[in-house]
C-alpha positions as CSV (number, residue, x, y, z in Angstrom):
1,M,-22.9,-4.2,29.9
2,Q,-25.9,-6.2,31.0
3,D,-27.5,-3.0,32.4
4,E,-27.0,-1.2,29.1
5,I,-28.7,-4.1,27.2
6,Q,-31.5,-4.2,29.7
7,R,-32.1,-0.4,29.3
8,R,-32.0,-0.6,25.5
9,A,-34.4,-3.7,25.5
10,Y,-36.8,-1.9,27.8
11,H,-36.8,1.2,25.6
12,L,-37.5,-0.8,22.5
13,W,-40.2,-2.8,24.3
14,E,-41.9,0.5,25.4
15,A,-41.6,2.0,22.0
16,D,-43.5,-1.0,20.5
17,G,-46.4,-0.6,23.0
18,C,-45.2,-3.1,25.7
19,P,-46.3,-6.4,24.0
20,E,-46.3,-9.4,26.3
21,G,-44.1,-12.5,25.8
22,Q,-41.5,-10.8,23.6
23,D,-38.7,-10.4,26.2
24,Q,-36.1,-12.5,24.4
25,N,-36.8,-10.8,21.1
26,Y,-36.2,-7.4,22.6
27,W,-33.1,-8.6,24.5
28,F,-31.5,-9.9,21.3
29,K,-32.5,-6.9,19.3
30,A,-30.8,-4.7,22.0
31,V,-27.7,-6.8,21.9
32,A,-27.5,-6.5,18.1
33,E,-28.0,-2.7,18.2
34,I,-25.3,-2.2,20.8
35,A,-22.9,-4.5,18.9
36,A,-23.6,-2.5,15.7
37,D,-22.9,0.8,17.5
38,A,-19.7,-0.6,18.9
39,A,-18.6,-1.9,15.5
40,K,-18.9,1.6,14.1
41,T,-16.2,2.8,16.4
42,I,-13.6,0.3,15.2
43,K,-11.1,1.9,12.9
44,P,-9.8,-0.1,10.0
45,A,-6.3,-1.4,10.2
46,R,-3.6,0.7,8.6
47,K,-2.0,-0.7,5.6
48,R,1.7,-1.3,6.0
49,A,4.0,-0.2,3.2
50,A,5.6,-3.0,1.3
51,P,9.3,-3.6,2.3
52,R,11.7,-1.9,0.0
53,A,14.1,-4.0,-2.0
54,K,17.8,-3.6,-1.0
55,K,20.1,-2.2,-3.6
56,V,22.7,-4.7,-4.8
57,A,26.1,-3.3,-5.8
58,A,27.1,-4.5,-9.3
């Protein structure tokens, strides 16, 4: 995972013209982007049907 973050941060840094002293900013931006991408793959939980009431003989 750390390698993926490093590659993403480096790509972002290069795309912005290689500014000095911004390593942590690019690292955290890369983490946020990777987390957002991962969150998109999570499927919402399926709703369970409400239990049916049992019939009572009268």
